[in-house]
mmCIF file of the N, C-alpha and C atoms, coordinates in Angstrom:
data_MODEL
# 
_entry.id   MODEL 
# 
loop_
_atom_site.group_PDB 
_atom_site.id 
_atom_site.type_symbol 
_atom_site.label_atom_id 
_atom_site.label_alt_id 
_atom_site.label_comp_id 
_atom_site.label_asym_id 
_atom_site.label_entity_id 
_atom_site.label_seq_id 
_atom_site.pdbx_PDB_ins_code 
_atom_site.Cartn_x 
_atom_site.Cartn_y 
_atom_site.Cartn_z 
_atom_site.occupancy 
_atom_site.B_iso_or_equiv 
_atom_site.pdbx_formal_charge 
_atom_site.auth_seq_id 
_atom_site.auth_comp_id 
_atom_site.auth_asym_id 
_atom_site.auth_atom_id 
_atom_site.pdbx_PDB_model_num 
ATOM 1   N N  . MET A 1 1  ? 69.539 122.282 47.760 1.00 0.00 ? 1  MET A N  1 
ATOM 2   C CA . MET A 1 1  ? 70.644 122.919 48.426 1.00 0.00 ? 1  MET A CA 1 
ATOM 3   C C  . MET A 1 1  ? 71.006 124.230 47.741 1.00 0.00 ? 1  MET A C  1 
ATOM 4   N N  . TYR A 1 2  ? 71.176 124.192 46.441 1.00 0.00 ? 2  TYR A N  1 
ATOM 5   C CA . TYR A 1 2  ? 71.481 125.390 45.667 1.00 0.00 ? 2  TYR A CA 1 
ATOM 6   C C  . TYR A 1 2  ? 70.282 125.733 44.793 1.00 0.00 ? 2  TYR A C  1 
ATOM 7   N N  . TRP A 1 3  ? 69.146 125.959 45.390 1.00 0.00 ? 3  TRP A N  1 
ATOM 8   C CA . TRP A 1 3  ? 67.928 126.136 44.611 1.00 0.00 ? 3  TRP A CA 1 
ATOM 9   C C  . TRP A 1 3  ? 67.933 127.441 43.820 1.00 0.00 ? 3  TRP A C  1 
ATOM 10  N N  . GLU A 1 4  ? 68.658 128.455 44.272 1.00 0.00 ? 4  GLU A N  1 
ATOM 11  C CA . GLU A 1 4  ? 68.714 129.706 43.509 1.00 0.00 ? 4  GLU A CA 1 
ATOM 12  C C  . GLU A 1 4  ? 69.440 129.503 42.179 1.00 0.00 ? 4  GLU A C  1 
ATOM 13  N N  . ILE A 1 5  ? 70.533 128.767 42.222 1.00 0.00 ? 5  ILE A N  1 
ATOM 14  C CA . ILE A 1 5  ? 71.283 128.481 40.994 1.00 0.00 ? 5  ILE A CA 1 
ATOM 15  C C  . ILE A 1 5  ? 70.450 127.618 40.062 1.00 0.00 ? 5  ILE A C  1 
ATOM 16  N N  . GLU A 1 6  ? 69.735 126.654 40.624 1.00 0.00 ? 6  GLU A N  1 
ATOM 17  C CA . GLU A 1 6  ? 68.897 125.790 39.795 1.00 0.00 ? 6  GLU A CA 1 
ATOM 18  C C  . GLU A 1 6  ? 67.786 126.571 39.115 1.00 0.00 ? 6  GLU A C  1 
ATOM 19  N N  . ILE A 1 7  ? 67.192 127.531 39.806 1.00 0.00 ? 7  ILE A N  1 
ATOM 20  C CA . ILE A 1 7  ? 66.120 128.333 39.197 1.00 0.00 ? 7  ILE A CA 1 
ATOM 21  C C  . ILE A 1 7  ? 66.676 129.188 38.061 1.00 0.00 ? 7  ILE A C  1 
ATOM 22  N N  . VAL A 1 8  ? 67.833 129.811 38.267 1.00 0.00 ? 8  VAL A N  1 
ATOM 23  C CA . VAL A 1 8  ? 68.440 130.631 37.213 1.00 0.00 ? 8  VAL A CA 1 
ATOM 24  C C  . VAL A 1 8  ? 68.790 129.773 36.005 1.00 0.00 ? 8  VAL A C  1 
ATOM 25  N N  . LEU A 1 9  ? 69.384 128.603 36.237 1.00 0.00 ? 9  LEU A N  1 
ATOM 26  C CA . LEU A 1 9  ? 69.718 127.709 35.126 1.00 0.00 ? 9  LEU A CA 1 
ATOM 27  C C  . LEU A 1 9  ? 68.461 127.213 34.417 1.00 0.00 ? 9  LEU A C  1 
ATOM 28  N N  . PHE A 1 10 ? 67.398 126.954 35.171 1.00 0.00 ? 10 PHE A N  1 
ATOM 29  C CA . PHE A 1 10 ? 66.153 126.502 34.560 1.00 0.00 ? 10 PHE A CA 1 
ATOM 30  C C  . PHE A 1 10 ? 65.542 127.587 33.684 1.00 0.00 ? 10 PHE A C  1 
ATOM 31  N N  . VAL A 1 11 ? 65.613 128.848 34.120 1.00 0.00 ? 11 VAL A N  1 
ATOM 32  C CA . VAL A 1 11 ? 65.103 129.955 33.301 1.00 0.00 ? 11 VAL A CA 1 
ATOM 33  C C  . VAL A 1 11 ? 65.915 130.067 32.014 1.00 0.00 ? 11 VAL A C  1 
ATOM 34  N N  . PHE A 1 12 ? 67.249 129.971 32.129 1.00 0.00 ? 12 PHE A N  1 
ATOM 35  C CA . PHE A 1 12 ? 68.083 129.995 30.926 1.00 0.00 ? 12 PHE A CA 1 
ATOM 36  C C  . PHE A 1 12 ? 67.786 128.800 30.018 1.00 0.00 ? 12 PHE A C  1 
ATOM 37  N N  . LEU A 1 13 ? 67.504 127.654 30.613 1.00 0.00 ? 13 LEU A N  1 
ATOM 38  C CA . LEU A 1 13 ? 67.193 126.451 29.839 1.00 0.00 ? 13 LEU A CA 1 
ATOM 39  C C  . LEU A 1 13 ? 65.911 126.642 29.029 1.00 0.00 ? 13 LEU A C  1 
ATOM 40  N N  . ILE A 1 14 ? 64.877 127.152 29.649 1.00 0.00 ? 14 ILE A N  1 
ATOM 41  C CA . ILE A 1 14 ? 63.617 127.409 28.945 1.00 0.00 ? 14 ILE A CA 1 
ATOM 42  C C  . ILE A 1 14 ? 63.805 128.481 27.874 1.00 0.00 ? 14 ILE A C  1 
ATOM 43  N N  . THR A 1 15 ? 64.589 129.507 28.175 1.00 0.00 ? 15 THR A N  1 
ATOM 44  C CA . THR A 1 15 ? 64.832 130.576 27.204 1.00 0.00 ? 15 THR A CA 1 
ATOM 45  C C  . THR A 1 15 ? 65.553 130.061 25.966 1.00 0.00 ? 15 THR A C  1 
ATOM 46  N N  . THR A 1 16 ? 66.599 129.272 26.159 1.00 0.00 ? 16 THR A N  1 
ATOM 47  C CA . THR A 1 16 ? 67.311 128.742 24.994 1.00 0.00 ? 16 THR A CA 1 
ATOM 48  C C  . THR A 1 16 ? 66.448 127.770 24.199 1.00 0.00 ? 16 THR A C  1 
ATOM 49  N N  . ALA A 1 17 ? 65.594 127.020 24.882 1.00 0.00 ? 17 ALA A N  1 
ATOM 50  C CA . ALA A 1 17 ? 64.697 126.113 24.161 1.00 0.00 ? 17 ALA A CA 1 
ATOM 51  C C  . ALA A 1 17 ? 63.718 126.886 23.293 1.00 0.00 ? 17 ALA A C  1 
ATOM 52  N N  . LEU A 1 18 ? 63.138 127.944 23.836 1.00 0.00 ? 18 LEU A N  1 
ATOM 53  C CA . LEU A 1 18 ? 62.188 128.735 23.053 1.00 0.00 ? 18 LEU A CA 1 
ATOM 54  C C  . LEU A 1 18 ? 62.871 129.474 21.904 1.00 0.00 ? 18 LEU A C  1 
ATOM 55  N N  . ILE A 1 19 ? 64.059 129.976 22.144 1.00 0.00 ? 19 ILE A N  1 
ATOM 56  C CA . ILE A 1 19 ? 64.788 130.655 21.061 1.00 0.00 ? 19 ILE A CA 1 
ATOM 57  C C  . ILE A 1 19 ? 65.098 129.673 19.936 1.00 0.00 ? 19 ILE A C  1 
ATOM 58  N N  . SER A 1 20 ? 65.536 128.467 20.287 1.00 0.00 ? 20 SER A N  1 
ATOM 59  C CA . SER A 1 20 ? 65.868 127.497 19.241 1.00 0.00 ? 20 SER A CA 1 
ATOM 60  C C  . SER A 1 20 ? 64.637 127.026 18.485 1.00 0.00 ? 20 SER A C  1 
ATOM 61  N N  . LEU A 1 21 ? 63.474 127.085 19.093 1.00 0.00 ? 21 LEU A N  1 
ATOM 62  C CA . LEU A 1 21 ? 62.253 126.722 18.382 1.00 0.00 ? 21 LEU A CA 1 
ATOM 63  C C  . LEU A 1 21 ? 61.808 127.782 17.380 1.00 0.00 ? 21 LEU A C  1 
ATOM 64  N N  . PHE A 1 22 ? 61.984 129.049 17.724 1.00 0.00 ? 22 PHE A N  1 
ATOM 65  C CA . PHE A 1 22 ? 61.415 130.114 16.904 1.00 0.00 ? 22 PHE A CA 1 
ATOM 66  C C  . PHE A 1 22 ? 62.397 130.814 15.983 1.00 0.00 ? 22 PHE A C  1 
ATOM 67  N N  . VAL A 1 23 ? 63.669 130.471 16.046 1.00 0.00 ? 23 VAL A N  1 
ATOM 68  C CA . VAL A 1 23 ? 64.645 131.119 15.178 1.00 0.00 ? 23 VAL A CA 1 
ATOM 69  C C  . VAL A 1 23 ? 64.554 130.490 13.780 1.00 0.00 ? 23 VAL A C  1 
ATOM 70  N N  . LYS A 1 24 ? 64.757 131.298 12.767 1.00 0.00 ? 24 LYS A N  1 
ATOM 71  C CA . LYS A 1 24 ? 64.630 130.822 11.382 1.00 0.00 ? 24 LYS A CA 1 
ATOM 72  C C  . LYS A 1 24 ? 65.940 130.294 10.821 1.00 0.00 ? 24 LYS A C  1 
ATOM 73  N N  . ASP A 1 25 ? 67.070 130.800 11.290 1.00 0.00 ? 25 ASP A N  1 
ATOM 74  C CA . ASP A 1 25 ? 68.366 130.390 10.779 1.00 0.00 ? 25 ASP A CA 1 
ATOM 75  C C  . ASP A 1 25 ? 68.786 129.069 11.426 1.00 0.00 ? 25 ASP A C  1 
ATOM 76  N N  . LEU A 1 26 ? 69.201 128.105 10.612 1.00 0.00 ? 26 LEU A N  1 
ATOM 77  C CA . LEU A 1 26 ? 69.566 126.787 11.134 1.00 0.00 ? 26 LEU A CA 1 
ATOM 78  C C  . LEU A 1 26 ? 70.820 126.828 11.992 1.00 0.00 ? 26 LEU A C  1 
ATOM 79  N N  . LEU A 1 27 ? 71.781 127.645 11.614 1.00 0.00 ? 27 LEU A N  1 
ATOM 80  C CA . LEU A 1 27 ? 73.011 127.732 12.391 1.00 0.00 ? 27 LEU A CA 1 
ATOM 81  C C  . LEU A 1 27 ? 72.745 128.337 13.771 1.00 0.00 ? 27 LEU A C  1 
ATOM 82  N N  . ALA A 1 28 ? 71.889 129.326 13.834 1.00 0.00 ? 28 ALA A N  1 
ATOM 83  C CA . ALA A 1 28 ? 71.521 129.912 15.124 1.00 0.00 ? 28 ALA A CA 1 
ATOM 84  C C  . ALA A 1 28 ? 70.765 128.900 15.978 1.00 0.00 ? 28 ALA A C  1 
ATOM 85  N N  . ALA A 1 29 ? 69.945 128.077 15.341 1.00 0.00 ? 29 ALA A N  1 
ATOM 86  C CA . ALA A 1 29 ? 69.230 127.036 16.083 1.00 0.00 ? 29 ALA A CA 1 
ATOM 87  C C  . ALA A 1 29 ? 70.196 126.013 16.666 1.00 0.00 ? 29 ALA A C  1 
ATOM 88  N N  . VAL A 1 30 ? 71.215 125.656 15.912 1.00 0.00 ? 30 VAL A N  1 
ATOM 89  C CA . VAL A 1 30 ? 72.213 124.708 16.408 1.00 0.00 ? 30 VAL A CA 1 
ATOM 90  C C  . VAL A 1 30 ? 72.996 125.305 17.570 1.00 0.00 ? 30 VAL A C  1 
ATOM 91  N N  . VAL A 1 31 ? 73.337 126.573 17.468 1.00 0.00 ? 31 VAL A N  1 
ATOM 92  C CA . VAL A 1 31 ? 74.080 127.219 18.551 1.00 0.00 ? 31 VAL A CA 1 
ATOM 93  C C  . VAL A 1 31 ? 73.230 127.277 19.821 1.00 0.00 ? 31 VAL A C  1 
ATOM 94  N N  . THR A 1 32 ? 71.964 127.604 19.692 1.00 0.00 ? 32 THR A N  1 
ATOM 95  C CA . THR A 1 32 ? 71.119 127.659 20.885 1.00 0.00 ? 32 THR A CA 1 
ATOM 96  C C  . THR A 1 32 ? 70.847 126.264 21.435 1.00 0.00 ? 32 THR A C  1 
ATOM 97  N N  . LEU A 1 33 ? 70.782 125.257 20.584 1.00 0.00 ? 33 LEU A N  1 
ATOM 98  C CA . LEU A 1 33 ? 70.639 123.891 21.097 1.00 0.00 ? 33 LEU A CA 1 
ATOM 99  C C  . LEU A 1 33 ? 71.896 123.429 21.822 1.00 0.00 ? 33 LEU A C  1 
ATOM 100 N N  . ASN A 1 34 ? 73.058 123.866 21.355 1.00 0.00 ? 34 ASN A N  1 
ATOM 101 C CA . ASN A 1 34 ? 74.298 123.577 22.081 1.00 0.00 ? 34 ASN A CA 1 
ATOM 102 C C  . ASN A 1 34 ? 74.314 124.282 23.430 1.00 0.00 ? 34 ASN A C  1 
ATOM 103 N N  . ALA A 1 35 ? 73.827 125.507 23.460 1.00 0.00 ? 35 ALA A N  1 
ATOM 104 C CA . ALA A 1 35 ? 73.728 126.217 24.745 1.00 0.00 ? 35 ALA A CA 1 
ATOM 105 C C  . ALA A 1 35 ? 72.746 125.501 25.669 1.00 0.00 ? 35 ALA A C  1 
ATOM 106 N N  . PHE A 1 36 ? 71.647 125.004 25.122 1.00 0.00 ? 36 PHE A N  1 
ATOM 107 C CA . PHE A 1 36 ? 70.678 124.224 25.898 1.00 0.00 ? 36 PHE A CA 1 
ATOM 108 C C  . PHE A 1 36 ? 71.334 122.989 26.502 1.00 0.00 ? 36 PHE A C  1 
ATOM 109 N N  . SER A 1 37 ? 72.114 122.304 25.719 1.00 0.00 ? 37 SER A N  1 
ATOM 110 C CA . SER A 1 37 ? 72.782 121.101 26.200 1.00 0.00 ? 37 SER A CA 1 
ATOM 111 C C  . SER A 1 37 ? 73.820 121.427 27.269 1.00 0.00 ? 37 SER A C  1 
ATOM 112 N N  . PHE A 1 38 ? 74.545 122.523 27.080 1.00 0.00 ? 38 PHE A N  1 
ATOM 113 C CA . PHE A 1 38 ? 75.546 122.912 28.072 1.00 0.00 ? 38 PHE A CA 1 
ATOM 114 C C  . PHE A 1 38 ? 74.892 123.329 29.387 1.00 0.00 ? 38 PHE A C  1 
ATOM 115 N N  . ILE A 1 39 ? 73.767 124.035 29.309 1.00 0.00 ? 39 ILE A N  1 
ATOM 116 C CA . ILE A 1 39 ? 73.056 124.418 30.524 1.00 0.00 ? 39 ILE A CA 1 
ATOM 117 C C  . ILE A 1 39 ? 72.484 123.182 31.209 1.00 0.00 ? 39 ILE A C  1 
ATOM 118 N N  . SER A 1 40 ? 72.035 122.211 30.424 1.00 0.00 ? 40 SER A N  1 
ATOM 119 C CA . SER A 1 40 ? 71.586 120.942 31.013 1.00 0.00 ? 40 SER A CA 1 
ATOM 120 C C  . SER A 1 40 ? 72.730 120.266 31.756 1.00 0.00 ? 40 SER A C  1 
ATOM 121 N N  . ALA A 1 41 ? 73.912 120.294 31.179 1.00 0.00 ? 41 ALA A N  1 
ATOM 122 C CA . ALA A 1 41 ? 75.074 119.709 31.849 1.00 0.00 ? 41 ALA A CA 1 
ATOM 123 C C  . ALA A 1 41 ? 75.380 120.445 33.145 1.00 0.00 ? 41 ALA A C  1 
ATOM 124 N N  . LEU A 1 42 ? 75.269 121.763 33.138 1.00 0.00 ? 42 LEU A N  1 
ATOM 125 C CA . LEU A 1 42 ? 75.481 122.522 34.365 1.00 0.00 ? 42 LEU A CA 1 
ATOM 126 C C  . LEU A 1 42 ? 74.447 122.174 35.427 1.00 0.00 ? 42 LEU A C  1 
ATOM 127 N N  . MET A 1 43 ? 73.207 121.967 35.003 1.00 0.00 ? 43 MET A N  1 
ATOM 128 C CA . MET A 1 43 ? 72.166 121.582 35.966 1.00 0.00 ? 43 MET A CA 1 
ATOM 129 C C  . MET A 1 43 ? 72.459 120.216 36.578 1.00 0.00 ? 43 MET A C  1 
ATOM 130 N N  . TYR A 1 44 ? 72.936 119.285 35.772 1.00 0.00 ? 44 TYR A N  1 
ATOM 131 C CA . TYR A 1 44 ? 73.294 117.975 36.317 1.00 0.00 ? 44 TYR A CA 1 
ATOM 132 C C  . TYR A 1 44 ? 74.413 118.084 37.344 1.00 0.00 ? 44 TYR A C  1 
ATOM 133 N N  . VAL A 1 45 ? 75.391 118.927 37.060 1.00 0.00 ? 45 VAL A N  1 
ATOM 134 C CA . VAL A 1 45 ? 76.507 119.095 37.992 1.00 0.00 ? 45 VAL A CA 1 
ATOM 135 C C  . VAL A 1 45 ? 76.034 119.739 39.290 1.00 0.00 ? 45 VAL A C  1 
ATOM 136 N N  . VAL A 1 46 ? 75.167 120.746 39.195 1.00 0.00 ? 46 VAL A N  1 
ATOM 137 C CA . VAL A 1 46 ? 74.653 121.392 40.395 1.00 0.00 ? 46 VAL A CA 1 
ATOM 138 C C  . VAL A 1 46 ? 73.837 120.411 41.237 1.00 0.00 ? 46 VAL A C  1 
ATOM 139 N N  . MET A 1 47 ? 73.124 119.515 40.563 1.00 0.00 ? 47 MET A N  1 
ATOM 140 C CA . MET A 1 47 ? 72.317 118.532 41.295 1.00 0.00 ? 47 MET A CA 1 
ATOM 141 C C  . MET A 1 47 ? 73.137 117.384 41.859 1.00 0.00 ? 47 MET A C  1 
ATOM 142 N N  . GLY A 1 48 ? 74.411 117.302 41.486 1.00 0.00 ? 48 GLY A N  1 
ATOM 143 C CA . GLY A 1 48 ? 75.273 116.286 42.062 1.00 0.00 ? 48 GLY A CA 1 
ATOM 144 C C  . GLY A 1 48 ? 75.618 115.131 41.150 1.00 0.00 ? 48 GLY A C  1 
ATOM 145 N N  . ALA A 1 49 ? 75.089 115.102 39.954 1.00 0.00 ? 49 ALA A N  1 
ATOM 146 C CA . ALA A 1 49 ? 75.390 114.021 39.009 1.00 0.00 ? 49 ALA A CA 1 
ATOM 147 C C  . ALA A 1 49 ? 76.513 114.488 38.079 1.00 0.00 ? 49 ALA A C  1 
ATOM 148 N N  . ILE A 1 50 ? 77.719 114.472 38.599 1.00 0.00 ? 50 ILE A N  1 
ATOM 149 C CA . ILE A 1 50 ? 78.860 115.027 37.854 1.00 0.00 ? 50 ILE A CA 1 
ATOM 150 C C  . ILE A 1 50 ? 79.180 114.187 36.626 1.00 0.00 ? 50 ILE A C  1 
ATOM 151 N N  . ASP A 1 51 ? 79.085 112.872 36.732 1.00 0.00 ? 51 ASP A N  1 
ATOM 152 C CA . ASP A 1 51 ? 79.385 112.026 35.583 1.00 0.00 ? 51 ASP A CA 1 
ATOM 153 C C  . ASP A 1 51 ? 78.373 112.215 34.460 1.00 0.00 ? 51 ASP A C  1 
ATOM 154 N N  . VAL A 1 52 ? 77.114 112.380 34.803 1.00 0.00 ? 52 VAL A N  1 
ATOM 155 C CA . VAL A 1 52 ? 76.075 112.616 33.786 1.00 0.00 ? 52 VAL A CA 1 
ATOM 156 C C  . VAL A 1 52 ? 76.273 113.993 33.154 1.00 0.00 ? 52 VAL A C  1 
ATOM 157 N N  . GLY A 1 53 ? 76.624 114.983 33.957 1.00 0.00 ? 53 GLY A N  1 
ATOM 158 C CA . GLY A 1 53 ? 76.872 116.323 33.435 1.00 0.00 ? 53 GLY A CA 1 
ATOM 159 C C  . GLY A 1 53 ? 78.055 116.353 32.491 1.00 0.00 ? 53 GLY A C  1 
ATOM 160 N N  . PHE A 1 54 ? 79.123 115.630 32.837 1.00 0.00 ? 54 PHE A N  1 
ATOM 161 C CA . PHE A 1 54 ? 80.292 115.574 31.960 1.00 0.00 ? 54 PHE A CA 1 
ATOM 162 C C  . PHE A 1 54 ? 79.937 114.895 30.637 1.00 0.00 ? 54 PHE A C  1 
ATOM 163 N N  . THR A 1 55 ? 79.186 113.802 30.706 1.00 0.00 ? 55 THR A N  1 
ATOM 164 C CA . THR A 1 55 ? 78.778 113.103 29.484 1.00 0.00 ? 55 THR A CA 1 
ATOM 165 C C  . THR A 1 55 ? 77.884 113.980 28.624 1.00 0.00 ? 55 THR A C  1 
ATOM 166 N N  . GLU A 1 56 ? 76.968 114.707 29.239 1.00 0.00 ? 56 GLU A N  1 
ATOM 167 C CA . GLU A 1 56 ? 76.091 115.614 28.497 1.00 0.00 ? 56 GLU A CA 1 
ATOM 168 C C  . GLU A 1 56 ? 76.891 116.729 27.841 1.00 0.00 ? 56 GLU A C  1 
ATOM 169 N N  . ALA A 1 57 ? 77.887 117.235 28.528 1.00 0.00 ? 57 ALA A N  1 
ATOM 170 C CA . ALA A 1 57 ? 78.707 118.308 27.951 1.00 0.00 ? 57 ALA A CA 1 
ATOM 171 C C  . ALA A 1 57 ? 79.513 117.807 26.765 1.00 0.00 ? 57 ALA A C  1 
ATOM 172 N N  . VAL A 1 58 ? 80.069 116.610 26.883 1.00 0.00 ? 58 VAL A N  1 
ATOM 173 C CA . VAL A 1 58 ? 80.910 116.087 25.800 1.00 0.00 ? 58 VAL A CA 1 
ATOM 174 C C  . VAL A 1 58 ? 80.068 115.664 24.608 1.00 0.00 ? 58 VAL A C  1 
ATOM 175 N N  . VAL A 1 59 ? 79.041 114.884 24.855 1.00 0.00 ? 59 VAL A N  1 
ATOM 176 C CA . VAL A 1 59 ? 78.241 114.343 23.752 1.00 0.00 ? 59 VAL A CA 1 
ATOM 177 C C  . VAL A 1 59 ? 77.224 115.351 23.253 1.00 0.00 ? 59 VAL A C  1 
ATOM 178 N N  . GLY A 1 60 ? 76.462 115.937 24.166 1.00 0.00 ? 60 GLY A N  1 
ATOM 179 C CA . GLY A 1 60 ? 75.382 116.828 23.764 1.00 0.00 ? 60 GLY A CA 1 
ATOM 180 C C  . GLY A 1 60 ? 75.861 118.138 23.197 1.00 0.00 ? 60 GLY A C  1 
ATOM 181 N N  . ALA A 1 61 ? 76.741 118.818 23.919 1.00 0.00 ? 61 ALA A N  1 
ATOM 182 C CA . ALA A 1 61 ? 77.197 120.133 23.459 1.00 0.00 ? 61 ALA A CA 1 
ATOM 183 C C  . ALA A 1 61 ? 78.389 120.037 22.524 1.00 0.00 ? 61 ALA A C  1 
ATOM 184 N N  . GLY A 1 62 ? 79.178 118.989 22.639 1.00 0.00 ? 62 GLY A N  1 
ATOM 185 C CA . GLY A 1 62 ? 80.390 118.894 21.843 1.00 0.00 ? 62 GLY A CA 1 
ATOM 186 C C  . GLY A 1 62 ? 80.213 118.183 20.524 1.00 0.00 ? 62 GLY A C  1 
ATOM 187 N N  . VAL A 1 63 ? 80.068 116.887 20.585 1.00 0.00 ? 63 VAL A N  1 
ATOM 188 C CA . VAL A 1 63 ? 80.087 116.058 19.377 1.00 0.00 ? 63 VAL A CA 1 
ATOM 189 C C  . VAL A 1 63 ? 78.876 116.311 18.481 1.00 0.00 ? 63 VAL A C  1 
ATOM 190 N N  . SER A 1 64 ? 77.681 116.311 19.056 1.00 0.00 ? 64 SER A N  1 
ATOM 191 C CA . SER A 1 64 ? 76.502 116.501 18.210 1.00 0.00 ? 64 SER A CA 1 
ATOM 192 C C  . SER A 1 64 ? 76.452 117.915 17.634 1.00 0.00 ? 64 SER A C  1 
ATOM 193 N N  . GLY A 1 65 ? 76.941 118.907 18.371 1.00 0.00 ? 65 GLY A N  1 
ATOM 194 C CA . GLY A 1 65 ? 76.987 120.265 17.829 1.00 0.00 ? 65 GLY A CA 1 
ATOM 195 C C  . GLY A 1 65 ? 77.910 120.373 16.638 1.00 0.00 ? 65 GLY A C  1 
ATOM 196 N N  . ILE A 1 66 ? 79.047 119.722 16.714 1.00 0.00 ? 66 ILE A N  1 
ATOM 197 C CA . ILE A 1 66 ? 79.983 119.720 15.587 1.00 0.00 ? 66 ILE A CA 1 
ATOM 198 C C  . ILE A 1 66 ? 79.364 119.014 14.382 1.00 0.00 ? 66 ILE A C  1 
ATOM 199 N N  . PHE A 1 67 ? 78.702 117.877 14.619 1.00 0.00 ? 67 PHE A N  1 
ATOM 200 C CA . PHE A 1 67 ? 78.042 117.161 13.523 1.00 0.00 ? 67 PHE A CA 1 
ATOM 201 C C  . PHE A 1 67 ? 76.967 118.022 12.863 1.00 0.00 ? 67 PHE A C  1 
ATOM 202 N N  . PHE A 1 68 ? 76.151 118.716 13.665 1.00 0.00 ? 68 PHE A N  1 
ATOM 203 C CA . PHE A 1 68 ? 75.096 119.560 13.103 1.00 0.00 ? 68 PHE A CA 1 
ATOM 204 C C  . PHE A 1 68 ? 75.676 120.701 12.266 1.00 0.00 ? 68 PHE A C  1 
ATOM 205 N N  . VAL A 1 69 ? 76.731 121.333 12.754 1.00 0.00 ? 69 VAL A N  1 
ATOM 206 C CA . VAL A 1 69 ? 77.332 122.441 12.002 1.00 0.00 ? 69 VAL A CA 1 
ATOM 207 C C  . VAL A 1 69 ? 77.932 121.940 10.694 1.00 0.00 ? 69 VAL A C  1 
ATOM 208 N N  . VAL A 1 70 ? 78.613 120.802 10.736 1.00 0.00 ? 70 VAL A N  1 
ATOM 209 C CA . VAL A 1 70 ? 79.182 120.236 9.504  1.00 0.00 ? 70 VAL A CA 1 
ATOM 210 C C  . VAL A 1 70 ? 78.078 119.887 8.517  1.00 0.00 ? 70 VAL A C  1 
ATOM 211 N N  . LEU A 1 71 ? 76.993 119.308 8.995  1.00 0.00 ? 71 LEU A N  1 
ATOM 212 C CA . LEU A 1 71 ? 75.892 118.951 8.100  1.00 0.00 ? 71 LEU A CA 1 
ATOM 213 C C  . LEU A 1 71 ? 75.195 120.170 7.523  1.00 0.00 ? 71 LEU A C  1 
ATOM 214 N N  . ILE A 1 72 ? 75.088 121.230 8.292  1.00 0.00 ? 72 ILE A N  1 
ATOM 215 C CA . ILE A 1 72 ? 74.481 122.454 7.758  1.00 0.00 ? 72 ILE A CA 1 
ATOM 216 C C  . ILE A 1 72 ? 75.335 123.022 6.636  1.00 0.00 ? 72 ILE A C  1 
ATOM 217 N N  . PHE A 1 73 ? 76.655 123.011 6.798  1.00 0.00 ? 73 PHE A N  1 
ATOM 218 C CA . PHE A 1 73 ? 77.523 123.541 5.747  1.00 0.00 ? 73 PHE A CA 1 
ATOM 219 C C  . PHE A 1 73 ? 77.625 122.600 4.544  1.00 0.00 ? 73 PHE A C  1 
ATOM 220 N N  . GLN A 1 74 ? 77.212 121.353 4.663  1.00 0.00 ? 74 GLN A N  1 
ATOM 221 C CA . GLN A 1 74 ? 77.206 120.427 3.533  1.00 0.00 ? 74 GLN A CA 1 
ATOM 222 C C  . GLN A 1 74 ? 75.954 120.569 2.675  1.00 0.00 ? 74 GLN A C  1 
ATOM 223 N N  . THR A 1 75 ? 74.921 121.211 3.189  1.00 0.00 ? 75 THR A N  1 
ATOM 224 C CA . THR A 1 75 ? 73.684 121.367 2.425  1.00 0.00 ? 75 THR A CA 1 
ATOM 225 C C  . THR A 1 75 ? 73.742 122.637 1.595  1.00 0.00 ? 75 THR A C  1 
ATOM 226 N N  . SER A 1 76 ? 72.870 122.711 0.617  1.00 0.00 ? 76 SER A N  1 
ATOM 227 C CA . SER A 1 76 ? 72.788 123.914 -0.207 1.00 0.00 ? 76 SER A CA 1 
ATOM 228 C C  . SER A 1 76 ? 71.495 124.632 0.115  1.00 0.00 ? 76 SER A C  1 
ATOM 229 N N  . ARG A 1 77 ? 71.523 125.946 -0.037 1.00 0.00 ? 77 ARG A N  1 
ATOM 230 C CA . ARG A 1 77 ? 70.356 126.751 0.268  1.00 0.00 ? 77 ARG A CA 1 
ATOM 231 C C  . ARG A 1 77 ? 69.526 126.920 -1.000 1.00 0.00 ? 77 ARG A C  1 
ATOM 232 N N  . ARG A 1 78 ? 68.247 126.600 -0.907 1.00 0.00 ? 78 ARG A N  1 
ATOM 233 C CA . ARG A 1 78 ? 67.353 126.804 -2.047 1.00 0.00 ? 78 ARG A CA 1 
ATOM 234 C C  . ARG A 1 78 ? 66.006 127.269 -1.525 1.00 0.00 ? 78 ARG A C  1 
ATOM 235 N N  . SER A 1 79 ? 65.340 128.020 -2.336 1.00 0.00 ? 79 SER A N  1 
ATOM 236 C CA . SER A 1 79 ? 64.040 128.565 -1.916 1.00 0.00 ? 79 SER A CA 1 
ATOM 237 C C  . SER A 1 79 ? 62.931 127.785 -2.612 1.00 0.00 ? 79 SER A C  1 
ATOM 238 N N  . SER A 1 80 ? 61.774 127.785 -1.984 1.00 0.00 ? 80 SER A N  1 
ATOM 239 C CA . SER A 1 80 ? 60.625 127.094 -2.565 1.00 0.00 ? 80 SER A CA 1 
ATOM 240 C C  . SER A 1 80 ? 59.669 128.133 -3.135 1.00 0.00 ? 80 SER A C  1 
ATOM 241 N N  . ASP A 1 81 ? 59.910 128.498 -4.398 1.00 0.00 ? 81 ASP A N  1 
ATOM 242 C CA . ASP A 1 81 ? 59.081 129.516 -5.070 1.00 0.00 ? 81 ASP A CA 1 
ATOM 243 C C  . ASP A 1 81 ? 57.907 128.908 -5.745 1.00 0.00 ? 81 ASP A C  1 
# 
């Protein structure tokens, strides 16, 4: 029904996935993975699964993103020389 919106969201989904794979900074990877999860939630809503989209937005983009950011700030940076 809304295939144009789905194609645009799918392109953004693939783009955020590739960015999160190739970025070197962990915090940037977490941010792009949160964007990936939020775009997934938008795709679920466009497809008509509003409850699944809401759950994906809360759990995927919200709670797990906060956990990842907290865990990144709990680690120390060290180099392997």
